[in-house]
C-alpha positions as CSV (number, residue, x, y, z in Angstrom):
1,M,0.0,0.0,0.0
2,T,1.4,3.4,-1.0
3,S,1.3,6.4,1.2
4,N,-0.8,9.4,0.2
5,P,1.2,12.6,0.8
6,I,-1.9,14.8,1.0
7,A,-3.4,12.5,3.7
8,D,-0.1,12.4,5.6
9,F,0.1,16.2,5.4
10,G,-3.5,16.5,6.6
11,R,-2.9,14.2,9.6
12,G,0.2,16.3,10.6
13,L,-1.8,19.5,10.2
14,R,-4.6,18.0,12.4
15,V,-2.1,17.2,15.2
16,V,-0.5,20.7,15.0
17,S,-4.0,22.2,15.0
18,A,-5.1,20.1,18.0
19,L,-1.9,21.1,20.0
20,Y,-2.4,24.8,19.1
21,G,-6.1,24.5,20.2
22,I,-5.1,23.0,23.5
23,L,-2.5,25.7,24.0
24,M,-5.1,28.4,23.2
25,I,-7.5,26.8,25.7
26,L,-4.8,26.9,28.4
27,F,-4.0,30.6,27.6
28,G,-7.7,31.4,27.7
29,V,-8.1,29.8,31.1
30,A,-5.0,31.7,32.3
31,A,-6.4,35.0,30.9
32,L,-9.7,34.5,32.6
33,A,-7.9,33.6,35.9
34,A,-5.8,36.7,35.8
35,P,-7.8,39.3,33.7
36,V,-5.8,42.3,34.9
37,I,-2.5,40.7,33.8
38,S,-4.0,39.6,30.4
39,T,-5.3,43.2,30.0
40,M,-1.9,44.6,30.5
41,A,-0.4,42.0,28.1
42,T,-3.0,42.9,25.5
43,V,-2.1,46.6,25.8
44,M,1.6,45.8,25.5
45,V,1.0,43.7,22.4
46,V,-1.2,46.4,20.8
47,G,1.5,49.0,21.7
48,L,4.3,46.9,20.2
49,A,2.2,46.3,17.1
50,L,1.7,50.0,16.7
51,I,5.4,50.7,17.1
52,A,6.3,48.0,14.5
53,G,3.6,49.4,12.2
54,G,4.8,52.9,12.6
55,L,8.5,51.9,11.9
56,V,7.5,49.9,8.8
57,G,5.2,52.8,7.7
58,L,8.0,55.3,8.0
59,Y,10.4,53.1,6.1
60,A,7.7,52.5,3.4
61,S,6.9,56.2,3.2
62,F,10.3,57.2,2.1
63,T,11.1,54.2,-0.1
64,E,7.8,53.4,-1.9
65,R,6.0,56.7,-2.2
66,K,6.6,59.7,-4.3
67,G,5.1,63.2,-4.1
68,W,2.7,64.5,-1.5
69,A,1.8,60.9,-0.4
70,I,5.1,60.8,1.5
71,L,4.0,63.4,3.9
72,L,0.6,61.9,4.7
73,N,2.0,58.3,5.0
74,A,4.8,59.6,7.2
75,L,2.3,61.5,9.4
76,W,0.2,58.4,9.9
77,A,3.3,56.3,10.7
78,V,4.6,58.8,13.2
79,L,1.2,58.9,14.8
80,A,1.1,55.1,15.1
81,L,4.7,55.1,16.4
82,A,3.9,57.7,19.1
83,L,0.7,56.0,20.1
84,G,2.5,52.7,20.4
85,V,5.3,54.2,22.6
86,W,2.7,55.9,24.7
87,M,0.8,52.7,25.3
88,V,3.9,50.8,26.2
89,M,5.1,53.5,28.6
90,K,1.7,54.0,30.2
91,P,-0.1,50.6,30.0
92,G,-2.8,51.6,32.5
93,V,-3.9,54.6,30.5
94,G,-3.6,52.4,27.4
95,A,-6.0,49.9,29.0
96,V,-8.5,52.7,29.7
97,S,-8.2,53.9,26.1
98,L,-8.6,50.5,24.5
99,T,-11.6,49.8,26.8
100,M,-13.2,53.1,25.8
101,L,-12.6,52.2,22.2
102,L,-14.2,48.8,22.8
103,G,-17.2,50.4,24.4
104,A,-17.6,52.9,21.5
105,V,-17.4,50.0,19.0
106,L,-20.1,48.1,20.9
107,V,-22.4,51.1,21.0
108,A,-21.9,51.7,17.3
109,R,-22.5,48.1,16.5
110,G,-25.6,48.1,18.7
111,V,-27.1,51.2,17.1
112,T,-26.4,49.7,13.6
113,G,-28.0,46.4,14.6
114,M,-31.1,48.1,15.9
115,L,-31.4,50.3,12.9
116,L,-31.1,47.3,10.6
117,A,-33.9,45.6,12.5
118,F,-36.3,48.2,11.1
119,D,-35.3,47.3,7.5
120,S,-37.9,44.9,6.1
121,S,-35.5,43.4,3.6
122,F,-34.0,41.4,6.4
123,G,-37.3,39.5,6.8
124,Q,-37.5,37.1,9.8
125,S,-33.9,37.8,10.9
126,R,-34.9,41.4,11.9
127,I,-35.7,40.2,15.5
128,W,-32.2,38.8,15.8
129,L,-30.6,41.9,14.5
130,G,-32.5,44.0,16.9
131,L,-31.8,41.7,19.9
132,G,-28.1,41.5,19.0
133,G,-28.0,45.3,18.6
134,L,-29.7,45.8,21.9
135,L,-27.3,43.5,23.6
136,S,-24.3,45.3,22.1
137,L,-25.8,48.6,23.0
138,V,-26.3,47.6,26.6
139,L,-22.8,46.0,26.9
140,G,-21.2,49.2,25.3
141,G,-23.1,51.3,27.8
142,I,-22.0,49.2,30.7
143,V,-18.4,49.5,29.6
144,L,-18.5,53.2,28.9
145,F,-20.5,54.2,32.0
146,N,-18.2,52.1,34.3
147,L,-15.0,52.8,32.4
148,M,-12.6,53.2,35.3
149,E,-13.9,50.1,37.1
150,M,-13.9,47.9,34.0
151,A,-10.7,49.0,32.4
152,G,-8.5,46.5,34.1
153,L,-10.8,43.5,33.6
154,T,-12.7,44.0,30.3
155,L,-10.0,43.4,27.7
156,G,-8.4,40.5,29.6
157,T,-11.8,38.8,30.0
158,I,-12.6,39.3,26.3
159,V,-9.2,38.0,25.2
160,G,-9.6,35.0,27.5
161,I,-13.1,34.2,26.1
162,D,-11.8,34.6,22.5
163,F,-8.8,32.3,23.2
164,L,-11.2,29.7,24.7
165,V,-13.6,29.8,21.8
166,A,-10.8,29.7,19.2
167,G,-9.0,26.9,21.1
168,F,-12.1,24.7,21.3
169,S,-12.9,25.5,17.7
170,L,-9.5,24.4,16.5
171,L,-9.6,21.3,18.7
172,I,-13.0,20.2,17.5
173,A,-12.1,20.9,13.9
174,S,-8.9,18.9,14.2
175,I,-10.8,16.0,15.7
176,M,-13.6,16.1,13.1
177,G,-11.0,16.5,10.3
178,R,-10.2,12.8,10.5
179,S,-13.2,11.7,8.5
180,A,-12.6,14.5,5.9
181,I,-9.0,13.4,5.1
182,G,-9.3,9.7,5.5
């Protein structure tokens, strides 16, 4: 019997996906167990990503662009770089800022969902759009009106839940992938 390289690759990929899923589950549990630490880690990762993006943007501005686009791209890159440095230097303030941004996004998503619920072209799903919008609006309001109390916990809790969901999804997909590959 000959070996099928595609099936062998698929089996190896399933094992790696399962291990990655288990690792994400463990990190999710750790993030939920220590939400303040995971919030600060999230702020640091976002800050470092902004620093890296700002540096790459500055490099690209002066190597790829010509004309007035250099100024605008360099301005955005400097802004990202400064924001990243600020978040790394003051992670507590960065956590409050990211939590405020999260609250604003939830409110905007809630308003959008509730407005879409009045659009008859969505048919039977309008109730779900409205309920989802209402839930997002309430969650956004809770975050924004309790900003200082929630800043240390909100991001870490959301990151922990996201890691758990992604980890279980990967684990289940890798287990169920056996029948698909053979």
